[in-house]
Backbone as a ProteinNet text record, in pm:
[ID]
protein_1_A
[PRIMARY]
MQVEVPKIDFKGSHYPKDVILYAVFFYARYAVSYRDLEEIMAERGVVVDHATLNRWVVKYSPLIAREAHRRKSATNSSWRMDETYIKVKGKWMYFYRAVDKHGKTLDFKLSERRDEAAANQLFKRTIKNNGWPEKVVIDKSGANFAGLQNMNLLLLLHGWFWLIDVLQVKYLNNMIEQDHRFIKKLNCPMKGFKSFQSASATLDGIEVAHMIQKRQFGTNGQSASLAA
[TERTIARY]
-10879.1	-10826.3	-10675.7	-10604.7	-10455.2	-10421.3	-10332.4	-10285.2	-10148.7	-10055	-9928.3	-9878.9	-9789	-9762.1	-9601.3	-9525.7	-9369.3	-9290.8	-9316.8	-9249.3	-9265.5	-9347.8	-9357.2	-9270.8	-9194.4	-9100.5	-9168.3	-9176	-9228.1	-9108.9	-8984.4	-8893.2	-8904.3	-8864.2	-8864.2	-9010.9	-9095.6	-9247.7	-9229.5	-9305.6	-9301.8	-9384.8	-9481	-9584.9	-9551.8	-9617.2	-9588.4	-9679	-9624.2	-9671.9	-9820.9	-9846.3	-9973.3	-10093.2	-10035.4	-10121	-10149.7	-10053.4	-10080.2	-10173.7	-10136.1	-10227.8	-10375.5	-10394.2	-10525.6	-10579.7	-10524.3	-10576.7	-10594.5	-10541.5	-10549.8	-10668.4	-10661	-10772.1	-10912.7	-10898.4	-11019.1	-11101.3	-11013.8	-11041.5	-11104.2	-11021.7	-11086.5	-11181.2	-11221.6	-11344.5	-11495.1	-11453.5	-11572.2	-11583.4	-11734.9	-11757	-11721.8	-11590	-11563.5	-11487.2	-11475.1	-11383.9	-11254.5	-11141.4	-11008.9	-11024.7	-11111.4	-11131.5	-11214.7	-11283	-11377.4	-11280.5	-11185.5	-11101.5	-10993.7	-10947.3	-10874.2	-10931.5	-11071.5	-11126.2	-11142.8	-11163.4	-11157.4	-11031.8	-10918.5	-10787.8	-10787.4	-10811.2	-10767.3	-10850.1	-10989.7	-11030.9	-10967.6	-10883.7	-10794.5	-10671	-10640.7	-10517.3	-10400.4	-10438.1	-10344.3	-10377.9	-10286.8	-10301.2	-10234.5	-10298.3	-10238.3	-10366.7	-10299.4	-10388.1	-10444.9	-10537.7	-10566.7	-10517.3	-10428.8	-10331.4	-10235.1	-10186.7	-10085.5	-10182.9	-10309.5	-10376.6	-10403.5	-10415.5	-10415.5	-10301.8	-10191.7	-10067.7	-10033.9	-10058.7	-10071.7	-10136.8	-10271.3	-10358.4	-10273.6	-10256.9	-10199	-10059.6	-9980.1	-9840.7	-9861.1	-9923.9	-9925.4	-10035	-10150.2	-10273.4	-10201.3	-10133.9	-10076.7	-10004	-9910.3	-9831.8	-9890.8	-10014.9	-10077.1	-10147.3	-10194.4	-10284.6	-10175.7	-10033.9	-9964.4	-9945.2	-9932	-9943.5	-10035.9	-10144.2	-10281.9	-10273.9	-10263.6	-10254.4	-10184.6	-10058	-9964.5	-10006.1	-10087.5	-10120.4	-10275.6	-10351.3	-10491.2	-10497.7	-10604.8	-10643.3	-10677.5	-10660.4	-10697.9	-10817.3	-10846.5	-10963.3	-11020.3	-11129.4	-11189.9	-11145.4	-11144.1	-11101.8	-11220.3	-11348	-11451.9	-11464.8	-11419.6	-11430.7	-11563.7	-11568.1	-11663.2	-11583.3	-11607.6	-11524.5	-11628.1	-11595.6	-11686	-11607.6	-11661.8	-11595.8	-11694.5	-11692.1	-11785.6	-11712.3	-11795.5	-11759.9	-11689.9	-11581.9	-11536.2	-11497.8	-11543.2	-11509.5	-11383.7	-11302.7	-11150.1	-11156.1	-11156.3	-11132.2	-11239.1	-11356.9	-11488.6	-11473.9	-11399	-11397.5	-11433.2	-11509.6	-11522.3	-11420.4	-11383.7	-11278.1	-11343.9	-11262.5	-11303.9	-11252.9	-11302.2	-11245.3	-11266.1	-11189.3	-11197.4	-11191.2	-11284.2	-11294.2	-11303.8	-11247.2	-11265	-11298.5	-11373.3	-11405	-11434.7	-11418.9	-11443.9	-11599.7	-11633.9	-11784.3	-11851.4	-11749	-11817.7	-11795	-11743.1	-11750.2	-11614.3	-11511.3	-11379.2	-11310.3	-11262.4	-11173.6	-11046.4	-11048.3	-10916.5	-10840.7	-10886.4	-10791.8	-10875.8	-10801.8	-10870.6	-10779.6	-10813.7	-10729	-10814.5	-10788	-10850.1	-10769.3	-10842.9	-10792.4	-10874.1	-10788.5	-10844.1	-10946.7	-10920.3	-10995.8	-11039	-11152.8	-11240.6	-11225	-11090.8	-11067	-10993.5	-10963.6	-10898.4	-10777	-10662.2	-10556.4	-10569.6	-10705.9	-10705.3	-10766.1	-10836.6	-10872.5	-10768	-10659.7	-10556.4	-10479.2	-10461.3	-10357.7	-10443.1	-10553.6	-10639.8	-10627.9	-10657.4	-10641.1	-10497	-10394.1	-10268.7	-10230.1	-10264.6	-10231.2	-10325.1	-10435.2	-10504	-10458.9	-10409.8	-10379.2	-10221.2	-10166.5	-10024.3	-10063.7	-10157.8	-10194.6	-10273.4	-10312.7	-10429.8	-10417.9	-10335.8	-10327.9	-10416.2	-10436.4	-10503.4	-10659.4	-10767.8	-10902.8	-10949.6	-11028.5	-11118.1	-11204.3	-11295.8	-11391.3	-11430.8	-11448.6	-11467.6	-11606.3	-11681.1	-11796.6	-11789.5	-11836.4	-11819.9	-11944.8	-11964.7	-12077.8	-12075.8	-12133	-12144.5	-11992.4	-11937.7	-11830.8	-11714	-11744.8	-11632	-11500.7	-11446.9	-11313.4	-11275.7	-11351.9	-11328.2	-11309.4	-11397	-11398.9	-11293	-11234.8	-11110.8	-10988.3	-10989.3	-10873.7	-10871.9	-10984.1	-10965.5	-10951.5	-10963.1	-10914.9	-10768.1	-10737.4	-10581	-10511.6	-10592	-10519.2	-10519.2	-10624.8	-10652.6	-10538.1	-10509.8	-10387	-10258.7	-10248.2	-10102.9	-10103.2	-10227.2	-10229.6	-10203.4	-10238.1	-10215.8	-10081.7	-10035.6	-9872.7	-9800.9	-9841.2	-9754.4	-9773.7	-9861.8	-9888.7	-9977.7	-10073.5	-10162.3	-10275.9	-10341.9	-10451.8	-10590.1	-10595.2	-10723.1	-10711.9	-10854.5	-10878	-10975.8	-10950.8	-11055.9	-11174.4	-11278	-11436	-11498.3	-11508.4	-11568.3	-11722.9	-11794.9	-11932.2	-11975.5	-12072.7	-12101	-12266.1	-12296.7	-12437.2	-12462.9	-12516.7	-12546.4	-12606	-12688.8	-12729.2	-12623.2	-12530.6	-12421.2	-12336	-12322.7	-12254.6	-12320.2	-12437	-12502.4	-12416.8	-12343.6	-12271.9	-12148	-12081.4	-11983.1	-12042.8	-12161.9	-12247.2	-12298.6	-12322.4	-12379.2	-12262.6	-12126.8	-12033	-11956	-11988.1	-11955.9	-12037.2	-12140.3	-12188.7	-12104.4	-12008.6	-11921.8	-11832	-11787.4	-11704	-11790.9	-11887.8	-11982.2	-12011	-12041.3	-12108.4	-11997.1	-11872.5	-11763.8	-11691.7	-11704.2	-11654	-11747.4	-11867.7	-11960.1	-11913.5	-11887.4	-11862.1	-11723.1	-11650.2	-11515.4	-11513.2	-11598.8	-11634	-11541	-11544.1	-11448.4	-11319.6	-11225.5	-11062.1	-11021.7	-10917.7	-10858.7	-10741.9	-10697.2	-10583.1	-10605.2	-10566.5	-10563.5	-10484	-10364.9	-10288.6	-10366.3	-10439.6	-10481.9	-10629.7	-10686.8	-10800.6	-10757.3	-10646.2	-10614.4	-10580.3	-10488.9	-10418.8	-10552	-10656	-10756.8	-10838.1	-10842.3	-10950.4	-10869.3	-10735.5	-10673.8	-10692.4	-10679.1	-10733.5	-10848.3	-10961	-11087.1	-11107.2	-11044.4	-11062.5	-10973.5	-10887.3	-10830.5	-10912.2	-10968.9	-11082.5	-11184.8	-11255.1	-11351.7	-11302.4	-11171.4	-11133.8	-11112.9	-11094.3	-11069	-11238.7	-11284.3	-11450.4	-11500.7	-11443.2	-11484.4	-11414.4	-11326	-11235.4	-11150.4	-11076.8	-10987.4	-10859.2	-10824.4	-10705.2	-10710.4	-10607.5	-10620.8	-10672.7	-10674.8	-10750.4	-10831	-10919	-10964.8	-11046.4	-11116.8	-11187.4	-11108.6	-10979.6	-10918.4	-10930.8	-10899.1	-10928.7	-10855.2	-10920.7	-10825.9	-10692.5	-10576	-10466.4	-10384.7	-10271.2	-10181.2	-10040.3	-10039.2	-9928.7	-9812.2	-9705.1	-9622	-9636.9
7720.1	7649.5	7677.8	7575.8	7571.2	7591.9	7687.7	7715.1	7712.1	7643.8	7640.3	7685.4	7801.5	7830.4	7864.6	7756.6	7761.9	7852.3	7834.6	7930.3	8070.9	8120.2	8251.6	8304.9	8422.7	8482.7	8563.4	8509	8595.6	8672.3	8668.3	8717.5	8876.7	8915.7	9057.5	9094.8	9015.3	9039.3	9030.4	9120.1	9100.4	9022.8	8970.7	8880.1	8717.2	8613	8462.7	8455.4	8369	8328.8	8311.4	8210.6	8188.4	8294	8384.4	8512	8565.6	8594.1	8695.3	8608.8	8488.4	8406	8402	8380.6	8380.8	8527.2	8635	8771.6	8794.8	8728.4	8746.8	8679.8	8552.5	8441.1	8497.8	8555.8	8582.2	8698.2	8787.7	8917	8873.4	8783.5	8753.6	8652.3	8604.4	8492.6	8569.9	8655.3	8707.5	8865.7	8910.7	9046.6	9133	9170.7	9270.1	9374.8	9492.7	9582	9553	9643.3	9632.4	9668	9787.6	9805.9	9696.6	9635.4	9508.5	9409.5	9395.6	9275.8	9303.7	9444.6	9472.9	9431.2	9452.7	9424	9257.9	9195.2	9058.2	8982.3	9045.2	8996.3	9041.1	9143.8	9179.4	9087.9	9061	8951.7	8798.2	8775.2	8677.8	8698.4	8802.3	8837	8880.9	8935.2	8972.2	9126.2	9222	9362.5	9391.5	9442.3	9483.7	9573.1	9699.7	9812.1	9781.8	9838.6	9807.6	9839.6	9927.2	9965	9864.9	9817.5	9663.4	9567	9539.9	9442.6	9460.2	9582.6	9620.7	9596.6	9635	9597.3	9424.9	9356.7	9227.9	9170.7	9193.3	9170.3	9192.6	9326.7	9363.3	9311.9	9277.8	9202.3	9058.4	8997.7	8845.9	8788.2	8831.8	8780.7	8733.3	8831.4	8778	8646.8	8657.9	8537	8416.6	8422.4	8307.3	8268.9	8356.7	8304.3	8236.9	8283.9	8212.1	8059.1	8050.6	7917.1	7839.3	7907.4	7835.5	7792.2	7874.8	7829.3	7692.1	7709.8	7600.1	7468.7	7463.6	7364.6	7314.8	7378.6	7317.7	7206.7	7106.2	6999.8	7029.7	6919.9	6931.6	6987.4	7049.3	7123.3	7059.5	7063.6	7046	7110.6	7046.8	7141.8	7201.9	7217.2	7292.3	7413.1	7528.5	7652	7768	7847.1	7956.7	8067	8159.2	8281.8	8397.8	8516.4	8625.6	8735	8864.4	8943	9018.1	9066.3	9167.1	9289.4	9365.6	9506.1	9554.5	9619.9	9637.7	9793.4	9867.3	10020.2	10035.5	10099.8	10145.9	10289	10375.4	10483.6	10563.6	10504.8	10580.2	10541.3	10462.7	10417	10281	10236.9	10090.1	10044.6	9920.8	9851.9	9705.5	9613.4	9498.3	9359.4	9300.8	9169.7	9030.7	9008.8	8889.6	8757.5	8649.8	8530.7	8420.3	8328.5	8171.1	8057.3	7997.6	7868.3	7754.7	7626.4	7526.9	7496	7360.2	7345.8	7288	7272.1	7224.3	7325.1	7449.4	7596.3	7566.3	7520.4	7510.3	7642.8	7727.7	7834.4	7785.4	7903.8	7860.1	7989.1	8102.6	8197.6	8340	8444.8	8574.1	8667.5	8775.3	8925.6	9037.6	9138.3	9260.5	9349.3	9426.7	9511.7	9622.5	9737.4	9889.6	9870.7	9818	9811.8	9686.3	9694.6	9573.5	9573.7	9522.9	9505.7	9376.2	9380.1	9273.8	9223.6	9318.9	9307.8	9245	9296.4	9243.3	9090	9059.3	8931.2	8822.5	8889	8788.2	8791.5	8854	8847.4	8721.5	8734.2	8655.7	8491.5	8510	8364.5	8291.7	8388.9	8333.4	8289.7	8369	8342.2	8200.5	8193.1	8078.4	7959.9	7980.2	7842.3	7795.1	7903.9	7873.2	7789.9	7832.8	7769.1	7628	7612.9	7497.2	7415.8	7473.2	7368	7459.6	7375.1	7425.1	7365.4	7472.9	7413.5	7341.8	7265.5	7213.2	7299.9	7366.2	7431.2	7557.7	7690.7	7820.4	7868	7886.4	7945.3	8093.1	8205.6	8342.9	8409.2	8536.9	8619.2	8658.8	8770.4	8822.6	8924.8	8928	9031.6	9003.7	9099.9	9095.2	9084.2	9174.5	9155.6	9024.7	8946.5	8821.4	8710.7	8733.1	8637.6	8663	8787.6	8807.3	8756.7	8765.6	8704.1	8546.8	8477.1	8321.9	8296.4	8369	8361.5	8378.5	8466.4	8490.8	8352	8290	8182.8	8060.7	8073.8	7972.4	8000.9	8105.6	8145.6	8075.9	8086.5	8048.7	7897.2	7835.8	7684.2	7643.7	7719.7	7696.2	7720.3	7844.1	7888.8	7767.3	7695.9	7583	7444.4	7456.7	7326.7	7226.9	7294.6	7207	7179.8	7045.2	7008.4	7039.1	7063.6	7102.1	7237.1	7325.2	7451.7	7463.5	7558.5	7575.5	7592.6	7530.6	7545.9	7649.1	7777.3	7892	7924.4	7894	7930.3	8049.6	8132.6	8261.8	8217.2	8167.2	8099.2	8150.4	8246.7	8324.3	8230.4	8150.7	8044.1	7951.7	7911.1	7828.1	7890	8038.7	8091.1	8151.4	8086.3	8113.1	8096.7	7984.5	7924.1	8033.5	8102	8182.8	8331.2	8339.5	8480.9	8468.7	8341	8299.5	8296.6	8261.3	8255.1	8410	8495.9	8659	8697.4	8626.3	8685.1	8656.1	8572.5	8563.8	8669.7	8716.5	8833.5	8967.6	8970.4	9087.5	9109.2	8981	8964.3	9033	8988.6	9036.6	9176.4	9202.6	9333.9	9456.5	9456.9	9572.4	9625	9508.7	9588.9	9628.7	9603.6	9668.8	9814	9859.9	10003.9	10054.2	9961.8	10040.6	10006.4	10026.4	10008.6	10141.8	10181.5	10305.1	10313.8	10189.7	10183.1	10030.4	10056.8	9922.2	9802.4	9851.9	9734.3	9678	9781.2	9724.8	9602.2	9687.7	9589.8	9464.1	9441.6	9327.2	9232.3	9284.5	9213.3	9141.5	9225.9	9183.4	9084.4	9093	9001.9	8855.9	8874.1	8748.7	8682.3	8739.9	8670.7	8613.6	8694.5	8649.6	8531.3	8535.5	8421.5	8280.5	8309	8187	8108.3	8216	8185.5	8106	8139.7	8083	7951	7936.6	7802.4	7724.4	7753.9	7674.8	7604.3	7712.7	7674	7566.4	7577.7	7477.3	7338	7329.5	7213.4	7188.2	7284.6	7277.6	7213.6	7212.9	7173.3	7043.6	6960.2	6837.9	6724.3	6597.8	6505.2	6395.8	6326.9	6212.3	6299.6	6431	6477.9	6553.6	6539.7	6611	6763.9	6822.4	6959.9	7044.2	7168.1	7253.4	7284.2	7280.7	7303.1	7338.3	7461.3	7475	7443	7332.3	7277.7	7216.5	7213.3	7143.4	7012.1
9918.8	9816.6	9810.2	9811.1	9810.6	9659.4	9605.5	9480.3	9473.5	9421.7	9437.6	9273.3	9276	9151.7	9168.4	9182.6	9192.9	9093.9	8979.8	8877.5	8898.8	8988	9003.6	9114.8	9065.6	9161.3	9279.3	9406.2	9512.3	9584.1	9561.4	9627	9665	9736.1	9791.5	9837.1	9878.7	9917.4	10049.5	10128.8	10268.2	10328.7	10242.8	10261.2	10244.7	10290	10239.9	10110.9	10030	9875.6	9919.7	10017	10015.1	10064.8	10134.8	10156.8	10042.5	9958.4	9842.9	9737.9	9727	9633.1	9673.4	9808.6	9878.2	9809.6	9839.2	9823	9689.1	9588.9	9451.7	9406.6	9451.6	9386.9	9461.3	9579.1	9662.4	9585.4	9537.1	9445.5	9317.2	9264	9119.7	9126.6	9240	9248.1	9295.9	9379.3	9459.1	9393.8	9417.6	9383.5	9509.8	9531.1	9616.5	9582.4	9646.4	9631.2	9669.4	9674.2	9736.1	9886.2	9888.3	10044.7	10137.6	10065.4	10112.1	10159.7	10048.6	10064.1	10180.2	10195.2	10330.6	10444.2	10449.3	10584	10578.6	10487.3	10500	10540.9	10477.8	10523.7	10664	10721.1	10847.2	10939.7	10924.6	10981.2	10999.4	10897.7	10905	10947.4	11021.3	11088.1	11000.8	10871.9	10765.4	10770.5	10827.4	10787.8	10663.6	10552.9	10429.5	10372.9	10337.1	10271.3	10139.9	10098.9	9968.1	9854.1	9866.4	9762.4	9762.4	9839	9827.4	9758.3	9802.9	9745.5	9587.6	9557.7	9411.4	9337.2	9394.5	9339.9	9314.7	9406.7	9409.2	9282.5	9286.5	9163.6	9025.7	9011.9	8872.2	8862.8	8959.5	8916.3	8916.3	8985.7	8984.9	8896.1	8889.7	8797.3	8653	8590.1	8437.5	8446.4	8562.8	8588.8	8600.2	8699.1	8717.1	8599	8517.8	8395.5	8287	8300.2	8215.3	8231.2	8363.2	8422.8	8400.1	8407.5	8391.4	8249.9	8155.3	8005.4	7991.4	8048.2	8025.4	8066.7	8194.9	8259.4	8277.1	8207	8203.6	8106.2	8139.4	8093.6	7918.5	7858.1	7706.3	7661.6	7558.9	7523.8	7381.7	7344.4	7230.3	7104	6977.9	6877.4	6793.5	6858.6	6823.2	6892.7	6850.8	6943.2	6915.7	7012.3	7017.9	7039.3	6981.4	7002.3	7000.7	7056.4	7085.5	7172.3	7173.2	7238.5	7329.4	7457.8	7518.1	7570.6	7621.9	7655.3	7800.9	7783.9	7945.1	7946.1	8030	8042	8130.3	8071.9	8130.8	8103.5	8245.4	8237	8151.2	8172.9	8106.6	7958.7	7913.3	7756.9	7743.7	7650.2	7615.8	7557.8	7585	7526.1	7524	7423.3	7389.9	7460.7	7519.7	7594.1	7480.8	7418.4	7333.6	7420.8	7410.9	7469.9	7389.8	7404.1	7317	7426.9	7391.6	7472.8	7378.4	7412.2	7328	7348.2	7265.2	7260	7395.5	7487.3	7623.5	7707.2	7683.6	7761.8	7842.5	7809.2	7860.9	7799.3	7893.4	7853.9	7761.6	7672.8	7585	7594.5	7557.8	7577.4	7588.6	7622.7	7645.8	7634.8	7576.3	7554.8	7571.5	7615.9	7632	7521.1	7444.3	7332.1	7318.2	7294.9	7287.1	7160.2	7052.4	6941.3	6908	6818.7	6766	6621.9	6549.8	6436.3	6412.7	6269.6	6203.7	6314.6	6332.5	6395.7	6541	6602.7	6742.2	6730	6634.4	6621.2	6585.8	6511.7	6435.3	6561.4	6679.3	6797.2	6867.8	6902.9	6983.2	6896.6	6809.6	6734.4	6716.2	6704.2	6705.7	6844	6931.6	7086	7145.5	7075.1	7127.3	7056.7	6937.1	6855	6931.5	6967.6	7037	7164.8	7219.1	7386.1	7356	7250.8	7245.2	7124.4	7007.3	6902.6	6816.2	6676.2	6584.8	6579.4	6550.7	6573.5	6442.1	6459.8	6333	6294.5	6387.1	6360.5	6459.3	6418	6482.1	6463.6	6571.9	6561.9	6594.7	6519.1	6556.2	6527.2	6548.6	6515.2	6374.5	6354.2	6205.2	6202.1	6287.1	6287.7	6163.9	6069.3	5952.3	6022.1	6115.8	6162.5	6220.1	6267.8	6323.7	6209.2	6127.5	5976.8	5909.4	5918.9	5845.5	5910.8	6037.9	6146.5	6098.2	6089.2	6073.8	5925.4	5830.6	5700.2	5696.5	5768.3	5780.3	5836.8	5920.6	5969.4	5869	5799	5696.6	5589.4	5558.7	5471.9	5506	5632.2	5692.3	5675.4	5697.6	5645.3	5543.3	5440.1	5301.8	5285.5	5318	5280.2	5345.4	5441	5483.1	5437.5	5336.7	5267.4	5320.8	5423.5	5480	5395.8	5401.3	5308.4	5371.6	5507.2	5539.9	5604.7	5600.7	5647.7	5771.2	5852	5963.9	5910.5	5957.4	5928.7	6001.6	5919.4	6004.8	5994.1	6101.1	6087.4	6165	6110.9	6152.3	6193.6	6297.5	6334.5	6472	6493.5	6645	6729.7	6703.1	6814.2	6871.5	6757.6	6805.4	6938.8	6910.8	7007.5	7146.1	7154.6	7275.1	7420.6	7420.1	7503.8	7572.5	7461.9	7511.2	7548.3	7493.7	7532.2	7677.8	7725.2	7848.4	7950.2	7895	7974.9	8014.1	7914.1	7975.4	8088.1	8125.5	8261.8	8367.3	8393.8	8497.3	8490.3	8389.8	8376.8	8425.3	8380.7	8391.5	8543.4	8591.1	8731	8822.2	8808.9	8895.4	8858.7	8733.2	8690.3	8768.3	8771	8804.8	8953	9045.5	9181.7	9196.5	9096.9	9097.3	9061.1	9025.5	9002.7	8895.9	8811.2	8674.4	8681	8586.6	8585.8	8557.2	8623.7	8575.3	8502.7	8442.6	8342.3	8281	8132.4	8049.9	8150.1	8199.8	8238.3	8374.7	8449.4	8568.8	8524.4	8450.4	8365.3	8307.4	8233.4	8163.2	8271.8	8362.5	8492.2	8571.7	8616.1	8692.6	8607	8456.8	8411	8381.2	8372.4	8371.1	8518	8607.9	8745.4	8735.6	8709.5	8692.6	8596	8486.5	8407.8	8474.6	8524	8614.1	8696.9	8766.5	8886.8	8820.7	8698.4	8628	8567.7	8544.5	8494.5	8598.2	8721	8836.9	8865.9	8874.7	8889.7	8781.1	8656.4	8545.2	8564	8662.5	8668.9	8555.3	8511.9	8400.4	8443.7	8566.2	8617.7	8708.2	8718.4	8751.6	8690.8	8742.9	8675.9	8784.8	8749.2	8817.2	8947.2	8901	9001.4	9106.8	9108.9	9220.2	9220.9	9319.3	9325.6	9232.9	9193.5	9071.7	9159	9072.6	9126.6	9005.9	9017.1	8942.2	8963.5	9055.6	9093.9	9016.4	9012.8	8917	8916.7
[MASK]
++++++++++++++++++++++++++++++++++++++++++++++++++++++++++++++++++++++++++++++++++++++++++++++++++++++++++++++++++++++++++++++++++++++++++++++++++++++++++++++++++++++++++++++++++++++++++++++++++++++++++++++++++++++++++++++++++++

């Protein structure tokens, strides 16, 4: 799969852009370790060590995710929001995720805490990238509910006559809970993360790979692409 990301600066790299993108997307899409990926690249005639592959993922995945948010197709205004657990340096952290009612990815964010501030950050970023929702379904988390109430307060302060409809109904959130499985499936073979930065960057890449699988880029059935 060819993925063009012209706004990302590859200057200074000793490898062609296509090689770097192939390695980053392969790692983010399939359950492999960096040493496995090193062997896979060697089989394709590219000699690159696992440490360099790790640096590519950490450096380029967030940049690719930024472009993905900008270029993805339109999403629905009915949202599902939830968080799942990710272990970083032996400590559990929280990966906030949001999808629309059709399962299309809206946004995602790794956080060290599960609190109102983290929920606020996710909602603000998701709204910035997708516009305001009409309805958001969440679990029974008081922090997530408070975050949405803060968004409604912003609407009131700006003179809007409608508010976000907040539903705390567990069965309606089954879609995003099922969607977490893609993250878990790829996270396990990676044998944990050694730093918050590495975890956040790798999860960015995994989410974009998942968005490609969901066909969130391109139109008329064309292959997924981040091309300009």
